[in-house]
C-alpha positions in Angstrom: 25.5 -5.9 195.7 24.8 -5.4 192.1 23.5 -1.9 192.6 26.6 -0.9 194.6 28.9 -2.3 191.9 27.0 -0.4 189.3 27.3 2.8 191.3 31.0 2.3 191.8 31.5 1.8 188.0 29.6 4.9 187.2 31.8 6.9 189.6 35.1 5.8 187.9 33.7 6.6 184.5 32.8 10.1 185.7 36.3 10.6 187.2 38.0 9.5 183.9 35.8 11.7 181.8 36.5 14.6 184.1 40.2 14.1 183.9 40.1 13.9 180.1 38.1 17.1 180.1 40.7 18.9 182.2 43.5 17.7 180.0 41.7 18.7 176.8 41.0 22.1 178.4 44.7 22.6 179.3 45.8 21.7 175.8 43.2 24.1 174.3 44.5 26.9 176.5 48.2 26.2 175.5 47.2 26.2 171.8 45.3 29.5 172.2 48.1 31.2 174.1 50.7 29.9 171.6 48.8 31.2 168.6 47.9 34.6 170.1 51.3 35.4 171.8 53.2 38.2 170.0 56.3 37.0 168.0 59.7 38.7 168.7 60.7 41.2 166.0 64.2 40.5 164.5 66.4 42.8 162.4 69.7 42.3 160.6 72.4 43.9 162.7 74.5 46.4 160.9 78.3 45.8 160.9 80.1 48.1 163.3 82.7 50.4 161.8 86.2 49.7 163.1 88.1 52.5 164.8 91.6 53.0 163.1 94.4 55.5 162.8 95.7 56.5 159.3 98.6 58.3 157.7 98.3 60.3 154.5 101.3 59.5 152.2 103.3 61.7 150.0 105.2 60.9 146.8 108.6 62.6 146.4 112.4 62.0 145.9 113.9 60.1 148.8 117.5 59.4 150.0 117.2 56.0 151.6 119.2 55.0 154.7 120.5 51.5 154.8 121.1 50.2 158.3 124.0 47.7 158.9 126.2 46.4 161.6 129.9 45.7 161.7 133.2 45.6 163.5 135.9 48.3 163.8 139.4 47.3 162.5 142.6 49.3 162.2 143.5 50.6 158.7 147.2 50.1 159.4 148.6 47.7 162.0 152.2 46.8 162.5 154.1 44.2 164.5 157.2 46.1 165.8 160.4 44.0 165.6 164.0 45.1 166.0 166.4 44.9 163.1 169.4 44.1 165.3 169.9 41.7 168.2 170.9 42.7 171.8 169.7 43.4 175.3 166.9 45.9 175.9 168.4 48.9 177.7 165.2 50.9 178.1 161.5 51.0 177.2 160.0 54.5 177.2 156.8 55.4 179.1 155.0 55.7 175.8 155.3 52.0 175.1 152.3 51.0 177.2 149.0 49.5 175.9 146.5 52.3 175.2 149.1 55.1 174.9 149.1 57.3 171.8 152.5 57.8 170.1 153.6 60.2 167.4 155.4 59.4 164.2 159.2 58.8 164.9 158.7 58.8 168.7 161.3 56.8 170.6 159.8 53.6 172.1 162.7 51.3 173.0 166.5 51.3 173.2 168.8 48.3 172.7 172.3 48.3 174.3 174.4 50.2 171.7 177.9 49.4 173.1 178.7 46.6 170.6 177.4 48.6 167.7 179.4 51.7 168.6 182.6 49.6 168.7 181.7 48.2 165.3 181.5 51.7 163.9 184.9 52.6 165.2 186.3 49.4 163.8 184.8 50.1 160.4 186.3 53.6 160.5 189.7 52.2 161.0 189.3 49.8 158.1 188.2 52.6 155.9 191.3 54.7 156.8 193.5 51.7 156.0 191.9 51.2 152.6 192.3 54.9 151.8 196.0 54.8 152.8 196.5 51.8 150.5 194.8 53.7 147.7 197.2 56.6 148.2 200.2 54.2 148.1 198.9 52.7 144.9 198.4 56.2 143.4 202.2 56.8 144.0 203.0 53.5 142.4 200.9 54.5 139.4 203.1 57.6 138.9 206.3 55.4 138.9 204.7 52.9 136.6 203.7 55.5 134.1 207.2 56.9 134.0 208.7 53.5 133.4 206.1 52.8 130.7 207.1 55.9 128.8 210.7 54.6 128.7 209.7 51.4 126.9 210.8 51.2 123.3 208.8 49.1 120.9 205.2 48.0 120.5 203.1 46.9 123.6 199.7 45.1 123.6 196.8 46.5 125.6 197.0 43.7 128.1 200.7 44.4 128.7 200.1 48.1 129.0 197.4 47.5 131.7 199.8 45.4 133.7 202.7 47.8 133.3 200.5 50.7 134.4 199.3 48.6 137.5 195.7 49.1 136.5 194.5 45.9 138.4 196.2 47.0 141.5 194.4 50.4 141.3 191.1 48.7 140.8 191.7 46.5 143.8 192.6 49.5 146.0 189.4 51.4 144.9 187.3 48.3 145.6 188.7 48.1 149.1 187.8 51.7 149.8 184.3 51.2 148.5 183.9 48.0 150.7 185.2 49.8 153.7 182.8 52.8 153.2 179.8 50.4 152.8 180.8 48.5 156.0 181.0 51.8 157.9 177.6 52.9 156.6 176.1 49.5 157.7 177.7 49.8 161.2 176.2 53.3 161.6 172.8 52.0 160.4 172.9 49.2 162.9 173.8 51.7 165.7 170.7 53.7 164.7 168.6 50.6 164.8 169.3 50.1 168.5 166.7 52.9 168.9 163.2 51.7 167.9 160.8 54.5 166.9 157.1 54.6 165.9 156.7 54.3 162.1 153.6 56.5 162.2 151.0 58.1 164.5 149.6 55.1 166.4 148.0 53.7 169.5 149.9 50.9 171.3 147.9 47.7 171.3 150.4 45.5 173.2 153.9 45.5 174.6 155.8 42.2 174.6 159.2 42.9 176.1 160.6 44.6 179.2 164.0 46.1 180.2 166.8 43.5 180.2 165.1 41.2 177.7 167.2 39.7 175.0 165.8 40.4 171.5 166.5 39.6 167.9 165.0 40.3 164.5 162.5 37.5 165.2 161.3 39.0 168.5 158.0 40.9 168.7 158.5 44.0 170.7 155.0 45.6 170.4 151.9 45.9 168.2 150.8 49.3 166.9 147.7 50.5 165.1 147.7 53.7 163.1 145.4 56.5 164.3 145.0 58.3 161.0 142.0 56.2 160.2 140.1 53.1 161.1 138.0 50.8 158.9 134.6 49.5 159.8 133.6 46.3 158.0 129.8 46.3 157.7 127.6 43.3 156.8 125.0 44.3 154.1 122.4 42.2 152.2 123.5 41.6 148.7 120.2 42.9 147.4 121.0 46.4 148.8 124.4 46.8 147.2 123.0 48.5 144.1 121.9 51.4 146.3 125.3 52.1 147.8 127.5 54.6 146.0 131.2 53.4 145.7 134.1 55.8 145.1 134.2 56.9 141.5 135.4 59.9 139.5 131.8 61.0 138.6 130.7 61.3 142.2 131.6 60.9 145.9 131.0 57.7 147.8 128.1 57.2 150.1 128.4 58.8 153.5 128.1 56.6 156.6 127.1 57.5 160.2 128.6 55.2 162.8 126.8 54.7 166.2 128.0 52.8 169.2 124.8 52.1 171.2 125.3 51.8 174.9 128.9 53.2 174.8 128.3 56.7 173.4 125.8 59.3 174.4 122.4 59.1 172.7 122.6 60.6 169.2 126.4 60.7 169.2 128.0 59.4 166.0 131.1 59.5 163.8 131.2 60.1 160.1 132.9 58.1 157.4 132.7 57.1 153.7 132.3 53.9 151.8 135.8 52.7 150.7 135.0 49.5 148.8 133.1 46.3 148.8 135.1 43.1 149.5 135.2 40.5 146.8 133.8 37.7 148.9 130.8 37.1 151.1 130.8 36.6 154.8 130.6 33.1 156.1 127.8 33.9 158.5 124.6 34.8 156.7 126.3 35.1 153.3 126.2 38.9 153.5 128.3 41.3 151.5 131.0 43.2 153.4 131.3 46.9 152.9 134.5 48.7 154.1 134.0 52.2 155.5 136.9 54.5 156.3 136.6 56.7 159.3 139.3 59.4 159.6 140.8 60.5 162.9 138.9 57.8 164.9 140.4 58.9 168.2 139.4 62.5 167.8 142.9 63.9 168.1 142.4 66.8 165.7 140.8 70.1 166.7 138.0 69.5 164.1 136.9 66.4 165.9 137.4 67.7 169.5 134.7 66.4 171.8 133.5 63.7 169.5 133.4 60.1 170.7 136.4 57.8 170.1 136.1 54.6 168.1 137.3 51.4 169.9 139.0 48.7 167.9 137.1 45.4 167.7 133.9 47.0 168.9 130.6 46.1 167.3 128.8 49.2 165.9 125.7 50.2 164.1 125.9 52.2 160.8 123.5 54.1 158.6 124.6 54.3 155.0 123.2 57.1 152.8 122.0 55.3 149.7 121.5 56.6 146.1 118.5 58.9 145.6 115.2 57.3 144.7 113.0 59.4 142.4 109.2 59.7 142.9 108.6 57.1 145.6 106.6 56.8 148.9 108.5 56.2 152.1 106.5 54.1 154.5 107.1 52.7 157.9 108.0 49.0 157.6 105.4 48.1 160.3 102.6 49.3 158.0 103.5 46.8 155.3 101.3 43.7 155.6 102.1 40.2 154.2 105.4 41.3 152.6 103.8 43.4 149.8 100.4 44.6 150.9 99.1 47.8 152.4 95.8 48.6 154.1 94.2 51.7 152.6 91.1 53.6 153.9 89.3 54.7 150.8 87.0 57.7 150.2 84.0 55.6 151.3 85.7 54.9 154.6 86.1 51.2 153.7 89.2 49.0 153.9 91.1 48.2 150.7 93.9 45.5 150.7 96.3 46.9 148.2 99.2 45.2 146.5 102.3 47.5 146.2 105.7 47.4 144.5 108.5 47.7 147.0 111.7 49.2 145.6 114.0 49.0 148.7 113.6 47.7 152.2 115.7 49.2 155.0 115.6 48.5 158.7 112.6 50.7 159.5 111.4 52.0 156.2 110.2 50.6 152.9 110.1 52.6 149.6 107.1 52.0 147.4 107.1 52.9 143.7 103.6 51.6 142.5 100.3 50.7 144.2 99.8 53.9 146.2 99.0 57.4 145.2 99.9 60.7 147.0 97.3 61.7 149.6 95.9 58.2 150.1 95.3 57.2 153.7 97.3 54.1 154.9 95.9 52.3 158.0 98.6 52.3 160.6 96.7 50.5 163.4 96.4 46.8 163.9 93.3 44.9 163.0 92.9 41.3 164.1 90.3 40.1 161.5 90.6 41.9 158.2 88.1 41.7 155.3 88.0 43.6 152.1 85.4 46.5 152.2 84.9 46.5 156.0 83.8 49.9 157.3 86.3 52.1 159.1 86.1 55.2 161.2 88.8 57.6 162.4 89.5 58.5 166.0 87.3 61.5 166.9 84.5 60.6 164.4 81.2 59.1 165.9 79.7 56.0 164.3 76.0 56.8 164.7 74.9 53.5 163.3 76.9 51.5 165.9 75.8 53.8 168.8 72.0 53.5 168.2 71.0 50.3 169.7 67.5 48.9 170.0 66.3 47.2 173.2 66.5 43.4 173.2 63.3 41.7 172.4 
């Protein structure tokens, strides 16, 4: 038994030693392989140049265009009311909304019968007053003869009474009153025919045939067609660049556009008239008044041009004062309000601060910060860093195209 136990102990010892030997051999192999394996080569990757588009800028005198929006209003508008009362006898075909009427064109007639009778009555009164004047003139002759027969001194007051001077003055006054009454009656008869006070378009008609009207009745509303006014909303900061009418020069010209209503590119021309003395309630904008002559294109000179519609909302381009030695730049190329991206001679990005003189709807005018011939980056870059390499479309970036195989 003792020998078998001794042999079994020796066998376990051998197995343990053999296992340790195998483990140590494995560890040795791993260490050798780790130390002798080639290490991967690393290199610092070069930054890839960004593909961009650029625009070379020029410095020159510019005439800026200020874009604005506003509403079309009539320059002259009148509420037509009769000067006499009566029944409407006739309204002409011209007195319909939208119709164009000429100056002094007949629009409406009030029944003239009563006014014609009044004229005849005033004529009779005038004839009576003139007859009384002739009688008094005869009395004057008799009174003068009697006065010449008076012997002795007479005061001026007595002389006037003896010569019937008060009676003559009363007779003359009656004639003057009768003449004035006849003139008034004739005028009232003329006023039964309402006429257009100027060339106009009919905005509204308020009465029809048979209606009873008076001096407080609105018959129609007319708007003059000689010119319309467009009230434009303009930022206060842009007012210094708008030329107002002065003796030393003409006012700024304005092109009016009605997008969606007129053909593309169609416009009407006008000139700045004045700036209103108050700001608009919405947006606190200045209000510039522009006069557009012949808005309905009635003259031969404007034949074929589009017609302005009252109360329509239009777009306008105001020709501003000339700017000397500036750079005109698309507003989309201005970054962070006053920065521009420039591609320098080393094909690297520069973030440049610039001085903006004027901002319009689509263009900014730059005085300082850019030089003529410099290349302004016009494309968009998501992540921008000063000095980042750039390349233009059509130029290969050999550094970015040569790639080494991954280790």
